[in-house]
C-alpha positions as a Markdown table, in Angstrom:
| # | Residue | x | y | z |
|---|---|---|---|---|
| 1 | Gln | -1.4 | 235.1 | 43.2 |
| 2 | Val | -1.7 | 238.6 | 41.9 |
| 3 | Gln | -3.9 | 239.2 | 39.0 |
| 4 | Leu | -4.9 | 242.3 | 37.3 |
| 5 | Val | -6.9 | 241.6 | 34.1 |
| 6 | Glu | -8.1 | 244.4 | 32.0 |
| 7 | Ser | -11.0 | 244.4 | 29.6 |
| 8 | Gly | -13.0 | 246.5 | 27.6 |
| 9 | Gly | -10.7 | 247.7 | 24.9 |
| 10 | Gly | -11.6 | 247.7 | 21.2 |
| 11 | Leu | -12.1 | 249.8 | 18.0 |
| 12 | Val | -14.0 | 253.1 | 18.3 |
| 13 | Gln | -14.6 | 255.7 | 15.8 |
| 14 | Pro | -13.5 | 259.3 | 16.9 |
| 15 | Gly | -15.7 | 261.0 | 19.3 |
| 16 | Gly | -16.6 | 257.6 | 20.5 |
| 17 | Ser | -16.5 | 256.4 | 24.1 |
| 18 | Leu | -15.3 | 253.1 | 25.8 |
| 19 | Arg | -15.0 | 251.8 | 29.3 |
| 20 | Leu | -12.0 | 249.9 | 30.6 |
| 21 | Ser | -12.3 | 247.7 | 33.5 |
| 22 | Cys | -9.6 | 246.1 | 35.6 |
| 23 | Ala | -10.6 | 243.3 | 37.9 |
| 24 | Thr | -8.1 | 242.4 | 40.5 |
| 25 | Ser | -7.3 | 239.8 | 43.1 |
| 26 | Gly | -4.4 | 238.8 | 45.2 |
| 27 | Phe | -3.4 | 241.9 | 47.2 |
| 28 | Ala | -5.2 | 244.3 | 49.6 |
| 29 | Phe | -6.9 | 246.4 | 46.6 |
| 30 | Ser | -8.3 | 249.4 | 48.9 |
| 31 | Leu | -4.7 | 249.9 | 50.3 |
| 32 | Tyr | -3.3 | 250.8 | 46.6 |
| 33 | Ala | -3.1 | 253.7 | 44.4 |
| 34 | Met | -4.6 | 252.2 | 41.1 |
| 35 | Ser | -3.6 | 253.9 | 37.6 |
| 36 | Trp | -4.1 | 253.5 | 33.9 |
| 37 | Tyr | -0.9 | 254.0 | 31.5 |
| 38 | Arg | -0.8 | 253.7 | 28.0 |
| 39 | Gln | 1.6 | 252.9 | 25.5 |
| 40 | Ala | 1.4 | 253.9 | 21.7 |
| 41 | Pro | 3.7 | 252.1 | 19.3 |
| 42 | Gly | 7.1 | 253.9 | 19.1 |
| 43 | Lys | 6.3 | 255.6 | 22.1 |
| 44 | Glu | 7.2 | 255.4 | 25.9 |
| 45 | Arg | 4.4 | 254.3 | 28.4 |
| 46 | Glu | 2.7 | 257.3 | 30.1 |
| 47 | Leu | 0.4 | 257.7 | 33.1 |
| 48 | Val | -3.1 | 258.7 | 31.9 |
| 49 | Ala | -5.0 | 258.7 | 35.2 |
| 50 | Gln | -4.7 | 257.9 | 39.0 |
| 51 | Ile | -6.7 | 257.1 | 42.0 |
| 52 | Phe | -5.6 | 257.0 | 45.4 |
| 53 | Ser | -6.4 | 254.7 | 48.0 |
| 54 | Phe | -8.0 | 256.9 | 50.5 |
| 55 | Gly | -10.2 | 259.8 | 49.9 |
| 56 | Gly | -10.3 | 259.1 | 46.0 |
| 57 | Arg | -8.0 | 261.8 | 44.8 |
| 58 | Thr | -7.6 | 261.5 | 41.2 |
| 59 | Asn | -5.1 | 262.8 | 38.9 |
| 60 | Tyr | -5.1 | 263.0 | 35.1 |
| 61 | Ala | -2.7 | 263.6 | 32.2 |
| 62 | Asp | -3.2 | 267.1 | 30.7 |
| 63 | Ser | -4.1 | 265.2 | 27.4 |
| 64 | Val | -7.1 | 263.5 | 29.0 |
| 65 | Lys | -8.7 | 265.8 | 31.4 |
| 66 | Gly | -12.3 | 266.7 | 31.1 |
| 67 | Arg | -12.6 | 263.4 | 28.7 |
| 68 | Phe | -11.5 | 260.4 | 31.0 |
| 69 | Thr | -12.7 | 259.5 | 34.4 |
| 70 | Ile | -11.1 | 257.1 | 36.5 |
| 71 | Ser | -13.2 | 255.2 | 39.3 |
| 72 | Arg | -12.7 | 252.6 | 41.7 |
| 73 | Asp | -15.2 | 250.1 | 43.6 |
| 74 | Asn | -13.1 | 248.7 | 46.4 |
| 75 | Ala | -16.0 | 246.1 | 47.1 |
| 76 | Lys | -15.4 | 244.7 | 43.8 |
| 77 | Asn | -11.5 | 245.2 | 43.9 |
| 78 | Thr | -12.2 | 246.9 | 40.4 |
| 79 | Val | -10.8 | 250.0 | 38.9 |
| 80 | Tyr | -12.4 | 251.8 | 35.9 |
| 81 | Leu | -11.7 | 254.1 | 33.1 |
| 82 | Gln | -14.6 | 255.9 | 31.3 |
| 83 | Met | -13.1 | 257.2 | 28.1 |
| 84 | Asn | -15.3 | 259.9 | 26.0 |
| 85 | Ser | -14.4 | 261.8 | 23.1 |
| 86 | Leu | -11.9 | 259.4 | 21.9 |
| 87 | Lys | -9.5 | 260.8 | 19.5 |
| 88 | Pro | -7.1 | 258.8 | 17.1 |
| 89 | Glu | -4.1 | 259.8 | 19.1 |
| 90 | Asp | -5.6 | 258.1 | 22.3 |
| 91 | Thr | -4.9 | 254.8 | 20.2 |
| 92 | Ala | -2.7 | 252.4 | 22.3 |
| 93 | Val | -2.2 | 249.4 | 24.8 |
| 94 | Tyr | -3.8 | 250.6 | 28.0 |
| 95 | Tyr | -2.2 | 249.0 | 31.3 |
| 96 | Cys | -3.6 | 248.8 | 34.6 |
| 97 | Asn | -1.3 | 249.6 | 37.6 |
| 98 | Ala | -1.5 | 249.0 | 41.3 |
| 99 | Tyr | 1.3 | 250.5 | 43.5 |
| 100 | Gly | 1.5 | 250.5 | 47.4 |
| 101 | Leu | 3.2 | 249.1 | 50.3 |
| 102 | Gly | 6.4 | 249.2 | 48.1 |
| 103 | Val | 5.7 | 247.4 | 45.1 |
| 104 | Gln | 3.9 | 247.6 | 42.1 |
| 105 | Tyr | 1.9 | 245.1 | 39.8 |
| 106 | Trp | 0.9 | 245.5 | 36.2 |
| 107 | Gly | -2.0 | 244.0 | 34.0 |
| 108 | Gln | -1.5 | 242.5 | 30.7 |
| 109 | Gly | -3.0 | 245.3 | 28.6 |
| 110 | Thr | -5.8 | 246.0 | 26.6 |
| 111 | Gln | -5.9 | 247.5 | 23.2 |
| 112 | Val | -7.7 | 250.9 | 22.3 |
| 113 | Thr | -7.9 | 251.9 | 18.7 |
| 114 | Val | -9.5 | 254.9 | 17.7 |
| 115 | Ser | -10.2 | 254.9 | 13.9 |
| 116 | Ser | -12.6 | 255.9 | 11.6 |
C-alpha cells in the first residue's frame, strides 16, 4: 500500500521558518522524482519544488527560489522542504507528490499558515 504522509505544517509569523517532511512507503522511492506542490484557497495547485531521482537535480518556482530548499533521504524514503523567510503569500496546503514509472502518488496535505 502506497503512503505519503506529510508533517511539519503549522502557523508561523512572517519571516519565520518551517520544515516539512513527507514520509513514504509502498513504492521504490529512490526511483521517483519527488515534489512539493501547494494550493491556496481559490487558486490552482502549483509546483513549488522538485528533486529528481538520480543526481539530486532540483527545480523551484520563481516565487520560492532562494528561500525554500528541497532535499531527500533515500535511506529513509523521505523528502523534505525547508522553508525560510516565509511570507503571508506562502499560506497554502502543501502536498507531497511522487512521480515515476508512469504513475504518480499524492499525500493528504499539510496546512501552512503565515500570519502575524
